C-alpha positions in Angstrom: 103.1 100.5 90.3 106.3 102.5 90.9 108.2 101.6 87.7 111.4 103.5 86.9 111.0 106.7 85.1 111.5 106.3 81.3 110.3 109.7 80.1 111.0 113.3 81.0 107.7 114.5 79.5 105.0 115.0 82.2 101.9 112.9 81.3 98.4 114.3 81.1 95.3 113.0 82.8 93.4 111.6 79.8 92.2 108.4 78.3 94.7 105.8 77.1 94.1 103.9 73.9 95.3 100.6 75.3 92.4 98.2 76.2 93.1 95.5 78.9 90.8 93.8 81.5 91.6 96.7 83.8 89.9 99.2 81.5 86.5 97.8 82.6 87.3 99.2 86.1 84.9 101.9 87.4 85.1 104.7 90.0 82.1 106.8 91.1 81.5 109.4 93.9 78.6 110.9 95.8 77.6 114.3 94.3 76.1 115.4 97.7 75.8 114.4 101.3 73.5 111.3 101.7 71.2 110.9 104.7 71.0 107.4 106.1 68.4 105.8 108.4 67.7 102.5 106.7 68.1 99.3 108.7 70.7 96.6 108.0 68.0 94.3 106.5 67.3 96.9 103.8 70.3 99.2 103.6 70.7 102.4 101.7 72.4 101.8 98.3 74.5 104.9 98.0 76.6 104.1 94.9 76.7 101.2 92.4 78.6 100.1 89.3 78.2 97.1 86.9 81.3 95.4 85.5 80.6 93.3 82.4 82.4 90.8 80.2 84.7 89.7 83.0 87.0 86.8 82.4 86.8 83.7 84.6 89.1 84.1 87.5 89.2 87.9 87.4 90.3 89.5 90.7 88.6 92.8 91.6 89.8 95.1 94.3 86.7 96.7 95.9 87.3 99.9 97.9 85.4 102.9 99.3 86.9 106.0 101.1 85.0 109.0 102.4 83.6 110.6 105.5 80.5 110.2 107.7 79.0 112.1 110.5 76.1 111.8 113.0 72.8 113.6 112.5 71.2 111.8 115.4 72.0 109.3 118.1 73.3 106.6 115.8 75.4 103.5 115.3 76.5 103.5 111.6 77.7 100.7 109.3 79.0 100.7 105.8 80.1 97.9 103.5 80.3 96.8 99.8 78.2 94.1 98.2 78.8 92.2 95.0 75.7 90.8 93.4 73.9 91.4 96.7 76.5 89.6 98.9 78.6 91.4 101.4 82.2 91.3 99.9 84.3 93.7 102.0 85.3 94.8 105.4 82.7 96.8 107.4 83.2 100.3 108.7 81.2 100.6 112.0 81.1 103.5 114.4 79.0 103.9 117.6 78.0 107.5 118.0 75.2 106.5 120.4 77.6 105.9 123.3 80.2 108.5 122.3 80.7 111.5 124.6 82.1 113.5 121.6 80.2 112.3 118.5 82.1 113.9 115.6 82.8 113.4 111.9 85.2 110.5 110.9 87.0 109.3 107.9 86.1 105.7 106.8 87.7 103.1 104.6 86.3 99.8 103.3 88.2 97.2 101.2 87.6 93.8 99.8 88.9 91.4 97.2 86.4 89.6 94.9 87.4 86.6 92.8 84.9 86.1 89.9 85.3 82.3 89.3 82.9 82.1 86.3 83.4 85.5 84.8 80.4 87.4 83.4 78.8 90.4 85.1 79.1 91.7 88.6 77.0 94.5 90.2 79.0 96.3 93.0 77.1 98.4 95.5 78.2 100.7 98.4 75.7 100.0 101.3 75.0 102.0 104.5 72.7 101.3 107.4 71.8 102.4 110.9 72.2 99.6 113.4 70.1 101.3 116.0 67.5 103.4 114.1 69.4 106.6 114.5 70.4 108.8 111.6 73.7 109.8 110.1 75.1 111.1 106.8 77.8 110.1 104.3 79.6 113.0 102.9 79.8 114.2 99.3 82.8 112.8 97.3 82.7 109.6 99.3 83.4 107.0 96.6 83.2 103.5 95.3 86.1 101.9 93.3 86.0 98.5 91.5 89.4 97.8 90.1 89.8 94.8 87.8 93.4 93.8 88.7 95.9 93.3 85.9 97.2 89.8 85.4 100.7 90.7 86.7 99.2 91.9 90.1 99.0 89.0 92.7 96.4 89.5 95.3 95.1 87.6 98.3 92.8 88.4 101.2 92.1 87.1 104.6 89.7 87.8 107.5 89.8 87.4 111.2 87.8 84.3 112.2 86.5 86.0 115.4 86.9 89.1 117.4 90.3 89.7 119.1 90.8 90.0 122.8 90.3 93.5 124.3 93.4 95.6 124.1 94.3 98.0 126.9 96.5 101.0 126.2 97.4 104.5 127.4 97.6 107.5 125.1 100.3 110.1 125.8 100.7 113.6 124.3 103.2 113.9 121.5 106.7 114.7 122.9 109.1 117.4 121.8 111.0 116.9 119.6 108.6 114.9 117.4 109.1 111.2 117.2 110.3 109.9 113.9 107.1 108.1 113.1 104.9 111.2 113.0 105.0 114.6 111.2 103.4 117.8 112.4 100.8 119.2 110.0 99.5 122.2 111.8 99.9 124.4 114.9 98.4 127.8 115.9 100.9 128.1 118.7 104.2 128.4 116.7 105.3 124.9 117.8 108.9 124.3 116.5 108.9 122.4 113.2 105.2 122.7 112.6 103.5 124.6 109.8 100.9 127.2 110.7 97.3 126.2 110.5 95.6 127.6 107.4 97.8 127.1 104.4 97.7 123.7 102.6 100.7 121.5 103.4 102.2 118.6 101.4 102.5 115.5 103.6 103.8 113.0 101.0 104.8 113.3 97.3 106.5 111.3 94.6 106.6 110.7 90.8 105.7 107.6 88.9 105.7 106.5 85.2 102.8 105.1 83.3 104.6 102.9 80.6 103.7 103.0 76.9 101.1 100.4 76.3 99.7 100.5 79.8 95.9 100.8 80.3 96.3 104.0 82.3 94.1 102.5 85.1 95.8 103.1 88.4 94.5 102.8 92.0 95.8 105.1 94.7 95.4 104.8 98.5 96.5 107.0 101.4 96.3 105.8 105.0 97.5 107.4 108.2 96.6 108.3 111.8 95.8 111.7 113.3 97.3 112.5 116.7 96.3 115.5 118.7 97.1 116.7 122.2 94.8 116.5 125.3 95.0 120.3 125.6 93.8 120.9 122.0 90.4 122.8 121.6 90.1 120.8 118.4 89.2 121.3 114.7 89.3 119.4 111.5 92.2 117.6 109.6 91.6 116.8 106.0 93.8 114.9 103.5 93.4 114.4 99.8 95.4 112.9 96.9 96.5 115.2 94.1 97.7 113.9 90.7 99.7 116.3 88.5 98.6 119.1 90.8 94.8 118.3 90.6 92.9 117.1 93.7 91.1 113.8 93.0 89.0 111.4 94.9 87.7 111.7 98.4 89.1 113.9 101.1 89.7 112.0 104.3 88.2 114.2 107.1 88.8 113.7 110.8 87.3 116.0 113.4 88.9 116.3 116.8 87.1 117.9 119.8 88.1 118.6 123.4 88.6 116.7 125.6 89.4 113.7 123.3 91.9 115.3 120.9 94.7 113.0 122.1 92.8 109.9 120.9 94.5 108.6 117.8 92.1 108.4 114.7 92.6 106.9 111.3 92.4 109.0 108.2 92.2 107.7 104.6 91.8 108.9 101.0 91.4 106.9 97.8 91.1 107.3 94.1 90.9 105.1 91.0 92.0 106.7 87.7 89.6 104.9 85.4 87.3 105.5 82.4 87.8 109.0 80.9 90.2 109.8 83.7 92.7 107.0 82.8 96.3 108.3 82.9 98.3 108.9 79.7 101.7 107.3 79.3 104.5 109.4 80.8 105.7 110.7 84.1 103.2 111.9 86.7 103.4 113.6 90.1 101.4 112.5 93.1 101.0 114.1 96.5 98.9 114.1 99.6 97.7 117.5 100.5 96.6 118.3 104.1 94.4 121.1 105.3 94.0 121.9 109.0 91.4 124.2 110.6 90.6 125.0 114.2 93.1 125.2 117.1 95.9 122.7 117.7 99.1 122.8 119.6 100.8 120.4 117.2 98.5 118.0 115.4 100.4 115.2 113.6 99.9 112.5 111.0 101.7 109.1 111.2 104.3 108.2 108.6 104.2 104.4 108.9 102.1 103.8 105.7 101.4 106.9 103.8 100.7 106.4 100.1 100.6 103.4 97.7 99.6 103.0 94.1 98.8 99.9 92.0 98.5 99.7 88.2 
């Protein structure tokens, strides 16, 4: 989105009166943690929405952000299906062979082209690939965004696995590199906020123009970088619109001795239905909460926050 500001009046989070194909978009979230032990052949269907009266050639952005954690010795998989067909990337994690099995943030995305129009049932699926158990956290979500005609979208997938990459991880230097920002320290590290209070990692303003549907998709993606000496803790990031937290909180747990290993963290939200945004200027921010003990835990700044509407 990112149109130039045209109004000095701050918009409210409320329904818009303009109806477009995007207004059929839907966003749902888990009300509580969901236990998963089902096999891939008959996966758990955690969330589902039905999109009706779609025009031929409609492009639908499918997305899910949230968190999952082991409750047994498990290999977990999550993906999105459209009319029973896998239609997204897969988020897979092997806790069965992990020396430090901890909670992780996950992100799934896909682009669906509805050639004939009609109705599409979209489902968030989860399965255990080895019979172990895990759980998907409350507020993990499913977004089905019918893209406006002015948004051009394409997708591509790797035809096969890549070669194995070899790399070394080094502790963050002082001063901090330009591509990371410290979000918490309990050791008074220079330039780092203290662990405990919420910090703002990214923020901006945007305008919803008059006549817009008010349906806007937001996505935050980053990496978490700790230090090999960190005892560990939890880093959580969540999107806030007009000062109100929305969508999932990306949660990444770090634990000694693997705190230096870089981890992804994501959060997503679709303002749709009764939560469509009114015309006017809105604020957006990524709020970060850190708990535990870290020398200088950081987030990457390469790709922080985007929105589409």
